[in-house]
N, CA and C atoms as an extended XYZ file, in Angstrom:
213
Properties=species:S:1:pos:R:3:atomname:S:1:resname:S:1:resid:I:1 pbc="F F F"
N        29.038      -32.535      -12.566 N   MET     1
C        29.449      -31.287      -13.148 CA  MET     1
C        28.507      -30.138      -12.762 C   MET     1
N        27.203      -30.381      -12.738 N   TRP     2
C        26.231      -29.333      -12.406 CA  TRP     2
C        25.755      -29.449      -10.967 C   TRP     2
N        26.467      -30.131      -10.130 N   SER     3
C        26.027      -30.347       -8.754 CA  SER     3
C        26.030      -29.064       -7.931 C   SER     3
N        26.726      -28.046       -8.353 N   TRP     4
C        26.769      -26.776       -7.641 CA  TRP     4
C        25.602      -25.869       -8.011 C   TRP     4
N        24.888      -26.189       -9.107 N   LEU     5
C        23.829      -25.329       -9.603 CA  LEU     5
C        22.586      -25.355       -8.710 C   LEU     5
N        22.179      -26.516       -8.241 N   ALA     6
C        20.973      -26.623       -7.405 CA  ALA     6
C        21.117      -25.861       -6.085 C   ALA     6
N        22.227      -26.027       -5.346 N   PRO     7
C        22.373      -25.229       -4.122 CA  PRO     7
C        22.454      -23.728       -4.406 C   PRO     7
N        23.071      -23.363       -5.515 N   LEU     8
C        23.178      -21.951       -5.866 CA  LEU     8
C        21.793      -21.349       -6.135 C   LEU     8
N        20.947      -22.066       -6.846 N   ILE     9
C        19.584      -21.598       -7.102 CA  ILE     9
C        18.806      -21.484       -5.795 C   ILE     9
N        18.958      -22.445       -4.905 N   GLY    10
C        18.290      -22.398       -3.602 CA  GLY    10
C        18.735      -21.198       -2.776 C   GLY    10
N        20.026      -20.933       -2.777 N   ILE    11
C        20.555      -19.793       -2.022 CA  ILE    11
C        20.054      -18.483       -2.617 C   ILE    11
N        20.032      -18.382       -3.942 N   LEU    12
C        19.543      -17.156       -4.587 CA  LEU    12
C        18.058      -16.925       -4.298 C   LEU    12
N        17.275      -17.987       -4.298 N   CYS    13
C        15.848      -17.860       -3.967 CA  CYS    13
C        15.667      -17.413       -2.519 C   CYS    13
N        16.432      -17.989       -1.614 N   ALA    14
C        16.334      -17.610       -0.206 CA  ALA    14
C        16.749      -16.147       -0.011 C   ALA    14
N        17.795      -15.713       -0.682 N   LEU    15
C        18.228      -14.316       -0.592 CA  LEU    15
C        17.166      -13.371       -1.146 C   LEU    15
N        16.484      -13.776       -2.209 N   PHE    16
C        15.423      -12.954       -2.771 CA  PHE    16
C        14.270      -12.792       -1.784 C   PHE    16
N        13.859      -13.892       -1.155 N   VAL    17
C        12.762      -13.845       -0.185 CA  VAL    17
C        13.149      -12.969        1.007 C   VAL    17
N        14.350      -13.139        1.518 N   VAL    18
C        14.811      -12.327        2.649 CA  VAL    18
C        14.883      -10.854        2.234 C   VAL    18
N        15.330      -10.578        1.028 N   GLY    19
C        15.403       -9.208        0.540 CA  GLY    19
C        14.035       -8.549        0.455 C   GLY    19
N        13.042       -9.286       -0.010 N   VAL    20
C        11.687       -8.739       -0.096 CA  VAL    20
C        11.139       -8.449        1.298 C   VAL    20
N        11.382       -9.337        2.246 N   ILE    21
C        10.909       -9.126        3.618 CA  ILE    21
C        11.575       -7.898        4.231 C   ILE    21
N        12.882       -7.768        4.057 N   VAL    22
C        13.608       -6.621        4.605 CA  VAL    22
C        13.128       -5.337        3.937 C   VAL    22
N        12.908       -5.360        2.633 N   TRP    23
C        12.437       -4.184        1.905 CA  TRP    23
C        11.059       -3.738        2.411 C   TRP    23
N        10.141       -4.706        2.621 N   ASN    24
C         8.809       -4.360        3.127 CA  ASN    24
C         8.871       -3.788        4.541 C   ASN    24
N         9.729       -4.340        5.381 N   ARG    25
C         9.863       -3.810        6.746 CA  ARG    25
C        10.433       -2.402        6.742 C   ARG    25
N        11.392       -2.141        5.866 N   ALA    26
C        11.970       -0.796        5.773 CA  ALA    26
C        10.924        0.199        5.296 C   ALA    26
N        10.097       -0.188        4.332 N   ARG    27
C         9.029        0.700        3.860 CA  ARG    27
C         8.013        0.956        4.963 C   ARG    27
N         7.701       -0.076        5.742 N   LYS    28
C         6.722        0.081        6.818 CA  LYS    28
C         7.248        1.017        7.898 C   LYS    28
N         8.554        0.945        8.198 N   LYS    29
C         9.143        1.844        9.197 CA  LYS    29
C         9.110        3.291        8.719 C   LYS    29
N         9.195        3.498        7.406 N   LYS    30
C         9.132        4.846        6.858 CA  LYS    30
C         7.697        5.356        6.787 C   LYS    30
N         6.743        4.500        7.099 N   GLY    31
C         5.350        4.913        7.078 CA  GLY    31
C         4.640        4.596        5.777 C   GLY    31
N         5.300        3.900        4.892 N   LYS    32
C         4.686        3.534        3.625 CA  LYS    32
C         4.118        2.134        3.744 C   LYS    32
N         2.946        1.945        3.178 N   SER    33
C         2.346        0.617        3.237 CA  SER    33
C         2.700       -0.163        1.984 C   SER    33
N         2.379       -1.414        1.985 N   SER    34
C         2.626       -2.229        0.814 CA  SER    34
C         1.474       -2.155       -0.164 C   SER    34
N         0.452       -1.408        0.199 N   CYS    35
C        -0.702       -1.243       -0.681 CA  CYS    35
C        -0.424       -0.172       -1.729 C   CYS    35
N        -1.285       -0.151       -2.701 N   CYS    36
C        -1.201        0.874       -3.728 CA  CYS    36
C        -1.692        2.215       -3.170 C   CYS    36
N        -1.535        3.269       -3.916 N   ASN    37
C        -1.893        4.596       -3.430 CA  ASN    37
C        -3.373        4.905       -3.524 C   ASN    37
N        -4.088        4.256       -4.440 N   ASP    38
C        -5.484        4.619       -4.619 CA  ASP    38
C        -6.429        3.875       -3.685 C   ASP    38
N        -5.956        2.887       -2.961 N   CYS    39
C        -6.735        2.134       -1.978 CA  CYS    39
C        -7.973        1.491       -2.594 C   CYS    39
N        -7.939        1.226       -3.870 N   GLY    40
C        -9.095        0.643       -4.532 CA  GLY    40
C        -9.319       -0.811       -4.158 C   GLY    40
N        -8.274       -1.600       -4.123 N   GLY    41
C        -8.437       -3.015       -3.863 CA  GLY    41
C        -7.712       -3.484       -2.627 C   GLY    41
N        -7.505       -2.610       -1.660 N   CYS    42
C        -6.751       -2.959       -0.466 CA  CYS    42
C        -7.667       -2.905        0.754 C   CYS    42
N        -8.302       -3.999        1.133 N   PRO    43
C        -9.233       -3.953        2.259 CA  PRO    43
C        -8.561       -3.733        3.603 C   PRO    43
N        -7.282       -4.050        3.721 N   CYS    44
C        -6.619       -3.920        5.015 CA  CYS    44
C        -5.580       -2.805        5.018 C   CYS    44
N        -5.693       -1.875        4.099 N   CYS    45
C        -4.718       -0.794        3.984 CA  CYS    45
C        -4.938        0.234        5.085 C   CYS    45
N        -3.928        0.490        5.899 N   ASN    46
C        -4.039        1.438        7.002 CA  ASN    46
C        -4.129        2.880        6.524 C   ASN    46
N        -3.553        3.189        5.396 N   SER    47
C        -3.561        4.565        4.924 CA  SER    47
C        -4.927        4.993        4.417 C   SER    47
N        -5.841        4.055        4.233 N   CYS    48
C        -7.170        4.388        3.708 CA  CYS    48
C        -8.186        4.637        4.810 C   CYS    48
N        -7.859        4.341        6.045 N   LYS    49
C        -8.849        4.449        7.119 CA  LYS    49
C        -9.345        5.876        7.306 C   LYS    49
N        -8.461        6.837        7.343 N   GLY    50
C        -8.868        8.224        7.525 CA  GLY    50
C        -9.320        8.876        6.232 C   GLY    50
N        -9.000        8.266        5.136 N   ARG    51
C        -9.313        8.845        3.836 CA  ARG    51
C       -10.815        8.893        3.590 C   ARG    51
N       -11.536        7.879        3.993 N   ASP    52
C       -12.978        7.856        3.778 CA  ASP    52
C       -13.669        8.997        4.501 C   ASP    52
N       -13.253        9.290        5.719 N   ALA    53
C       -13.852       10.390        6.480 CA  ALA    53
C       -13.555       11.727        5.809 C   ALA    53
N       -12.334       11.894        5.307 N   GLU    54
C       -11.976       13.136        4.626 CA  GLU    54
C       -12.785       13.318        3.348 C   GLU    54
N       -12.959       12.246        2.593 N   LEU    55
C       -13.738       12.331        1.367 CA  LEU    55
C       -15.198       12.649        1.658 C   LEU    55
N       -15.727       12.091        2.739 N   LYS    56
C       -17.113       12.374        3.121 CA  LYS    56
C       -17.278       13.851        3.480 C   LYS    56
N       -16.312       14.405        4.221 N   LYS    57
C       -16.362       15.824        4.586 CA  LYS    57
C       -16.326       16.707        3.342 C   LYS    57
N       -15.430       16.377        2.407 N   LEU    58
C       -15.342       17.159        1.184 CA  LEU    58
C       -16.633       17.096        0.379 C   LEU    58
N       -17.215       15.929        0.321 N   GLU    59
C       -18.472       15.769       -0.404 CA  GLU    59
C       -19.594       16.568        0.258 C   GLU    59
N       -19.633       16.559        1.583 N   ASP    60
C       -20.646       17.332        2.299 CA  ASP    60
C       -20.481       18.833        2.044 C   ASP    60
N       -19.244       19.309        2.038 N   VAL    61
C       -18.980       20.728        1.785 CA  VAL    61
C       -19.408       21.088        0.365 C   VAL    61
N       -19.099       20.230       -0.599 N   ARG    62
C       -19.496       20.495       -1.979 CA  ARG    62
C       -21.010       20.539       -2.118 C   ARG    62
N       -21.673       19.575       -1.486 N   ASN    63
C       -23.140       19.552       -1.544 CA  ASN    63
C       -23.729       20.807       -0.912 C   ASN    63
N       -23.165       21.230        0.191 N   LYS    64
C       -23.656       22.434        0.872 CA  LYS    64
C       -23.466       23.662       -0.011 C   LYS    64
N       -22.284       23.758       -0.638 N   ASN    65
C       -22.000       24.890       -1.534 CA  ASN    65
C       -22.932       24.871       -2.744 C   ASN    65
N       -23.206       23.700       -3.284 N   ASN    66
C       -24.114       23.599       -4.421 CA  ASN    66
C       -25.529       23.996       -4.030 C   ASN    66
N       -25.976       23.596       -2.836 N   ASN    67
C       -27.323       23.940       -2.365 CA  ASN    67
C       -27.447       25.435       -2.137 C   ASN    67
N       -26.403       26.053       -1.615 N   GLU    68
C       -26.450       27.488       -1.360 CA  GLU    68
C       -26.442       28.291       -2.662 C   GLU    68
N       -25.735       27.803       -3.660 N   SER    69
C       -25.647       28.537       -4.928 CA  SER    69
C       -26.936       28.432       -5.734 C   SER    69
N       -27.737       27.396       -5.522 N   THR    70
C       -28.983       27.251       -6.252 CA  THR    70
C       -30.110       28.062       -5.640 C   THR    70
N       -29.932       28.516       -4.420 N   LEU    71
C       -30.987       29.295       -3.764 CA  LEU    71
C       -31.063       30.662       -4.273 C   LEU    71
């Protein structure tokens, strides 16, 4: 009586896995990564590579402005 349930569950699981793979590929083609936006715990996140250099530049500018204002 329930012999159709096991194959149905297997097919649904396979469709879910394929759907997740297709969804991730579509996001990657749009330029979005699978990482979070804050790059806090993503060691291999491509969107964070240039971010560190930008943050360093901003910090240097702030430090320079602070040093000039104290003089």
